N, C-alpha and C positions, 0 to 999 in steps of 0.2 A: 459618580463617575462610571461611564459604561465599561464593562469588562470586555475582554476579547470575545467571549461567547455572544455578547450583545452585538458586537460589531460584525461578527461573521455572518449572522443570520440575514440581515437586510441586503447584503451584497451577494447573495447566493447566485443569482443569475448572471450578474456582471462577472463574478469570479469564475463561473463556469465557462463563459465565453473566453475569458483571458486564458484560463488553464488549457482548454481544449484547442485554442488557436495553434499553439506550438505542436500539439499532437496531430492536428489536421495537416499542418505544414510538413511534419515528418512523414505522414502517410502519402502526401502528394509527391514526395521524392522517392517513394518506394515503388517498385514495379507492381503492376496490378496482378493480384493473386485472388482466385475465387475458391472459397471453401464451400462445399456443397454436401448435401445428403443424397445418397448414402456414402459417397466417396470418402468423406472425412468424418464418418461416424465415430471412429475410435478416438480421434483427436478431440472432438467436441466432448465426448464422454469423459475423457481424462481431465480436460480443463474444467468442466462443470463440477466434477467430483472434487477437484482441488479447491474450486471456489466455495463449495459447501464446507469443506474443512476450514477454510479461512473465515467464513462468516460465523461458523459456530464458535470460533475462538473469541468472537465478540462478547460472549458471555463473560470473558475475563475482564471486560470493562467494569464489571461490578467491583472487582478488587481495586481498580484504578480510582474509583469514586472515593475510596477511603482516604486518598491523599490529594484529592482535588483541592485547589486553593480557595474555592468559594462554592456556594450552593448553585449558582447559575452554571458554573462549569460542570458540577455534578449532575445537574439537570440535563445538560447537553449529552453527557455520557449515557444517561438513562434513555434518552431519545435515540441515541446511536445503537444501543442494545436492541431496541425495538426494530430499528432499521435492519440490523444484521440478521435477526430472526426472520423477518419478512423476506430478506434476500435469500436466505438459505432455503426457504420454501419455494421461491421462484426458481432457484437453480435446481432444486429437486424435480420440479416440473419439467424443466428443460432436459435434465438427465433422462427422465422417463420418456421424453419425446424423441430424443436422438438415439436412445439405446433401451427400448422397452423390455427386451427379453434377456438382457445381460446384466450381471452383477456390477456394482459400482467399482471402477478400477481403483486399486489400492495404491497408496504412495509408499515408496520404500522408506525404511527407517533413516538411511543415510541422507536421502533427498530432503526429508522432513527436517533433519537436524541442520542441514546447510541453509535451507531457505527460511527458517523461522528465526527472526531476529530477537535478541534479548531486548525487551522494551524497558527494562529497568524499573526502579521503584520511585525515582524522582519524577515529579510531574512533568518536567520539561523533557526528560528522556522518553517518557511514554508518549507525549504529544508529538515529538519529533519522529521517533522510530515507528510508532504505530500508525500515525495519521499522515504527517507530512511526507514520510518516506514509503511506508508499507502500502497505504491506500493509493499513493501515487502510482506505484508499480501495477497495482490491480487495475487502476483506471487506464493506464497505458495499454494493458493487454485487452481490456474491454473495447477501447476505441479502435484498436487494430482489428479485432474481430468484427466490429460493426462495419468498418470500412471494407472488409474483404470477405464477408459472408453473404451468400446468396440464399437467404432464408428469412422470410418476413417475421416469423414468430420469434426466432432467435434474436434478430436485430431489435425488434420492438422491446423485448424484455430487457436486453442489455442496456438500451438507452434509458429505460425507466430506472434501472439500478444505478447507472452512472451518475444521474442527477444527485442522488443521495451521497455517493462517494465523493463528489466534488465538495459538498458541504462539509464532510468530515475533514477533507484535506485543508479547506480554508480555515476551519477552526484550529487545526494543529499548527498551521503557519502563523495564525494570529498569536497563538500562545508562545511560539518560538520567538517571534519578533519582540513581544513584551519582555521576555526573559533576556534577550540579547541587549535590549536598551538599558537594562540594569546591570549586566555583567558580560562584557565583551569576551572574557575568557571562554565563555560557553561556546562561542563560534568555533574555535579550534577544536575544542573537546567534542562537540557534536559532529564536526566534520570527520574526525577519526572514527566515531561510531558509525557514521554513514559508510565509510570506506569498507567496513566489515561486510555490510550488505552488498556493496558494489563488487568486492572480490568474491563473495559467496556466489553471486549470480554468474560471474564469469566461470567459476568452478562448476556450477550446475550445468552450464552450457557445454563445457568440456566433457563432463562425465556422461551426459545424455545424448550428445550429438550422434554417435554411432547407432544408439538404440532408436532414436527418432527416425533416422534414415531407413532403418530396416522395417519399422512398424507403420509409419504413416506415409501419406501420398507425397509426391514430389512437391506439390504446391504447399502442403503443410510444412514440409521440411524447410523450404525456402523462407516461408513466413516466420518460422521460429528462429531461424538463423538471423534474419533481419531484426527480429525483436530483441534478441540478446545483444546484438551488435549495435544497432542504431539507437534503440531506446535507452540502452545503458549510457550512451554518450549524451543523449538528451537529458536524462536524469542527473548526470554529473553536472551539467551546466545549470540546470534549474535549482538544484539543491545548493550548489555553490553560490548562486545568486541570492537565494533566501538567506544564507548565513553570512554573505558578504566576504567570502574567502576565495582565493584563486582555485579554479577547477583542476587541481593537480592531485594525482594519486600518489600516495606515500605509505609504504609498509611501516615506516618508522612512526608516522602520525597515527596510524591505526593501532600499533602496539602501545604507544603512549596513552591513548584514550582508553584502551581496554584495561591497562594497568590501573589507571585512575578509577575506572568504573568498578573494578573488583575491590580495590583498596578502600573506597569510600562507601561501598554498598552497606556494610553493617552499621554505619554511623550516621547516615544522613536520611532525611525524609520522614523520620518517625513522628515529628510533632505537627506536621501539616495535615489538616483535614478540614472539610467544609463546615463541620459543626463548630469547631473552634473559631473559624473565621466568621461564621454567622453570629455567634454569641459576642464576639469582640467588636462587631460592627455597630 
């Protein structure tokens, strides 16, 4: 029987067209904004530095392999690690291109804590938060930059990376759907975990809005405002559709899921690993 990892790979290009269609529609409703060099050098440098941070966390996929349900899923994670390392190198090249004489902009400790989701130790938590949600937001930002950047090198590089990101998202979504078919309780639980990310992004926008207006161009400020506002709503609809739940925000649902997450963390997920599944098959 094919696993979600098998099913995700052959549909890569079809999934990419489906996933980016909503993003392109979103871009079509946004006012045209042009990001250029050298005007938006600082914004590009900050975003690419944060992309490097995110790609290097892909090394943590090695820990997730320890509780993958089978060897095919573990193999997908191994390929994803190679993708993330390659992406980090590409972003490093872009960072040197847009800001060759300046050090990489650092991310504040508070911003890092707010924007880094806990991906959990359960396989389904990892696939949902890291891939179906986290990679989705990265892809949103990449597509927005592609649509509004007037620089051929930046656009070409982002398009190449985006193709890999869609594959990661599709794998995570396939794993989530398999889990929901076996346990519908997971839908409400995962929705609460998603709301943590949703509210965190709203908090990031509130905390950084004044700084962005002082530091970056008017065009960059408008684009970031639209990103946090419009793409937050797009993500709410898409993730709710994936889970089959109403797209409603609820602090109570968030708190219930977080309580469950912390209460069950020491007791679940210890026995699942790809080696055991392989030997039992």
